N, C-alpha and C positions, 0 to 999 in steps of 0.2 A: 395640567388643561381640560378643562370639562368642556367637551359639545356642549356644544347648543343643541335642544330638539329643534327636531326638522319638525315645518308645520306647510301641510300642502297650499296652493293654490285655491282649489275648492275650502282645505277647513276655513282660507282664511277668511271665503267668501262667507261658510255661513257660521263659521263662531267668533265672531271678526270682535263681538264683545267680552269672553272670556279672554279671549287671546287676550285685546289692548286692557284689557283688566292688566291679568297678567304683567306685560310690559308696562303697564303705570308702579308696579309692583315691585321694579327691579327684573326682572327676565327679562330673557335674549331667546331667538326664536331664528332658527337658519326656515326663508321663504322657500323649496322650490316649485319645479314643476317639470311637468313629463322624469318625471324620474333626477333632473339639475338642481343643484342650486343657484336661487338667484337671485338672492340680494339678501342683505338681516330687518329685523325687529327691534333695536334693541332701543332702551328704559333710554330721557335723557336727560345730561347731568346739572342738575339744580345747583346754583350759584348760591352762593350768599351777597345779600347785600350789604348785614348789616356785619362790619369789627367792632368787636369793642372794644372801646376803648386803649384798658390795662393788656386784652391780646396787641394792640398795637403800638402798645409801646415797646413792651418785653418783644419783639419782632424789631423794631427799629434800632434796640439799641445796642445788634449787632450792625446794622451797615453802615456803609461806607460813607468817612465826608462828603460833602455836593462841593466844592469850589466853582462856587458860581458866575464868576470869571468869566473863570473857564470855559464851565456849560456854554455860557453863551460866543462865546469864540466860536465857538464848534457847530454852534446851532448859525450862527452865520455862515459857515466857510464850507457847510454842510449846500444855506440852501440860493438857489439860484436863481439870480437876481435879475436876469432878461426874460424879461418877457416873452412868449412863441409862442406863432396860430399849432391849435392842434393839429391844422388840416395837413400842413408844412411837414411828409416826413416820406 
């Protein structure tokens, strides 16, 4: 595992566009202040919003069968039926 490059708080302030562009392209940095690590800049993971039908079908083939009646019974058993005052504790 390779260590992330360090960037000082001052460099982050002075070179923010350059550093943020690098983060956007997938690089990570450790932010330091007075020689101490204080945080990390890491790219956000991009979530896929679309799954092709063929991929869904292929993945679903190996999924366990769900007994809908047992599933509903489990939900009912776990559901708290009594209304409660959230301020009483």
